[in-house]
C-alpha positions as CSV (number, residue, x, y, z in Angstrom):
1,X,-47.7,-9.1,7.6
2,X,-46.5,-8.8,3.9
3,X,-45.6,-5.1,5.1
4,X,-43.5,-5.9,8.1
5,X,-42.2,-8.3,6.0
6,X,-41.4,-5.6,3.3
7,X,-40.0,-3.4,6.1
8,X,-37.4,-6.2,7.6
9,X,-36.5,-7.3,4.1
10,X,-35.5,-3.3,3.2
11,X,-34.3,-2.7,6.6
12,X,-31.8,-5.5,6.2
13,X,-30.8,-4.0,2.5
14,X,-30.2,-0.4,4.0
15,X,-28.0,-2.1,6.4
16,X,-25.7,-4.1,4.1
17,X,-25.5,-1.4,1.3
18,X,-25.3,1.4,4.9
19,X,-22.1,-0.9,5.7
20,X,-19.9,-0.1,2.8
21,X,-21.5,3.7,2.3
22,X,-18.4,5.1,3.9
23,X,-16.0,3.1,1.9
24,X,-14.1,5.9,-0.9
25,X,-13.8,4.4,-4.2
26,X,-10.6,2.8,-5.2
27,X,-8.5,2.6,-8.2
28,X,-6.1,-0.6,-8.5
29,X,-2.2,0.1,-8.6
30,X,0.9,-1.3,-8.5
31,X,4.5,-0.5,-9.1
32,X,7.8,-1.4,-8.5
33,X,10.2,0.0,-6.0
34,X,13.8,0.3,-6.6
35,X,17.7,2.3,-5.6
36,X,18.7,5.1,-8.2
37,X,20.7,2.0,-9.6
38,X,18.0,0.4,-10.9
39,X,18.2,-2.8,-8.7
40,X,14.7,-3.3,-6.7
41,X,14.0,-3.7,-3.1
42,X,13.8,-7.6,-2.9
43,X,11.4,-7.4,0.6
44,X,9.7,-4.7,2.6
45,X,6.3,-3.2,2.6
46,X,5.3,0.1,0.6
47,X,2.3,2.3,2.6
48,X,0.5,5.3,1.1
49,X,-1.5,8.0,3.1
50,X,-3.7,9.8,1.4
51,X,-3.4,13.5,1.7
52,X,-7.0,14.1,1.4
53,X,-8.8,11.2,3.1
54,X,-6.5,10.1,5.7
55,X,-6.9,6.5,4.0
56,X,-3.9,4.4,3.8
57,X,-3.5,1.6,1.3
58,X,-0.6,-1.0,1.6
59,X,1.2,-3.7,-0.7
60,X,3.9,-6.5,0.2
61,X,7.0,-6.1,-1.9
62,X,8.7,-9.2,-3.9
63,X,11.2,-9.9,-4.6
64,X,11.7,-8.1,-8.0
65,X,10.5,-5.1,-6.0
66,X,6.6,-4.7,-7.5
67,X,4.1,-4.4,-5.0
68,X,-0.4,-4.2,-5.8
69,X,-1.7,-1.9,-2.9
70,X,-4.8,-2.4,-1.2
71,X,-6.9,-0.7,1.0
72,X,-10.3,-2.1,2.2
73,X,-8.8,-6.0,0.6
74,X,-5.4,-7.0,-0.3
75,X,-5.7,-5.6,-3.9
76,X,-8.2,-3.1,-4.4
77,X,-5.6,0.2,-5.3
78,X,-5.5,3.0,-3.2
79,X,-8.4,6.5,-3.5
80,X,-7.6,9.1,-6.0
81,X,-5.5,12.1,-5.0
82,X,-2.0,12.9,-3.7
83,X,-0.8,10.5,-1.2
84,X,2.6,10.4,1.0
85,X,4.3,7.5,0.9
86,X,6.6,4.9,3.1
87,X,8.8,2.1,2.3
88,X,8.9,0.6,5.5
89,X,11.7,-3.5,5.9
90,X,11.7,-5.1,9.1
91,X,14.8,-8.0,8.7
92,X,16.2,-9.5,11.7
93,X,20.0,-9.3,11.4
94,X,21.2,-10.4,14.9
95,X,23.2,-12.9,13.9
96,X,20.8,-15.9,15.9
97,X,19.1,-16.7,12.7
98,X,20.7,-18.0,9.9
99,X,19.2,-16.2,6.8
100,X,19.4,-19.1,3.7
101,X,17.4,-16.3,2.0
102,X,19.2,-12.7,0.3
103,X,17.2,-10.0,1.1
104,X,19.0,-7.6,-0.8
105,X,20.2,-4.1,-0.1
106,X,18.5,-2.4,3.1
107,X,16.3,0.6,2.8
108,X,17.2,3.7,4.7
109,X,15.5,3.9,7.9
110,X,14.6,7.7,6.8
111,X,12.0,5.6,3.8
112,X,10.0,4.4,6.8
113,X,8.6,7.2,8.3
114,X,6.2,9.9,6.4
115,X,8.0,13.2,8.0
116,X,11.3,12.1,6.4
117,X,10.8,9.7,2.9
118,X,10.1,12.2,0.7
119,X,7.6,10.1,-1.6
120,X,4.7,11.5,-3.0
121,X,3.0,9.8,-5.4
122,X,-1.1,11.0,-7.2
123,X,-2.9,8.3,-7.8
124,X,-5.4,9.6,-10.7
125,X,-9.5,7.9,-11.0
126,X,-9.1,5.3,-13.8
127,X,-8.3,1.6,-14.3
128,X,-4.9,1.1,-13.9
129,X,-2.2,3.4,-11.7
130,X,1.6,2.3,-12.4
131,X,3.7,3.9,-9.8
132,X,7.3,3.9,-9.5
133,X,9.2,4.4,-6.4
134,X,12.8,5.2,-7.0
135,X,15.2,5.2,-2.9
136,X,18.9,6.6,-2.4
137,X,21.2,3.7,-0.6
138,X,23.3,3.9,2.3
139,X,25.3,1.3,0.6
140,X,25.3,-1.2,3.0
141,X,24.0,-4.7,2.4
């Protein structure tokens, strides 16, 4: 009976540990998104795609342009290596909804696709990564 209980316990432990075995190590990563004149992007999402592992890390952009990335949870960071980056912004401006909040300048659509953004960053295997993404503006508000 004890042997069966021990086998059962070890099987459960293996399953619990095994569930996380396919996770790739992440490293805390935060940063800021600004336009070339230094003004922050005030709303949107940053997403990084690992060139090596094809995993992605995302983070919501706050009003001051800062963000924190998460891969498996909201703030666990990104995997080490080179990443393609995009900045996605969705603002409904159809004239029907009256916005009380200033969303700042629009992010040009080219930054919303990996194929056109031109943004590459490298995450290092260290306790904290800080990245800066600088975008060109189309001049629209």
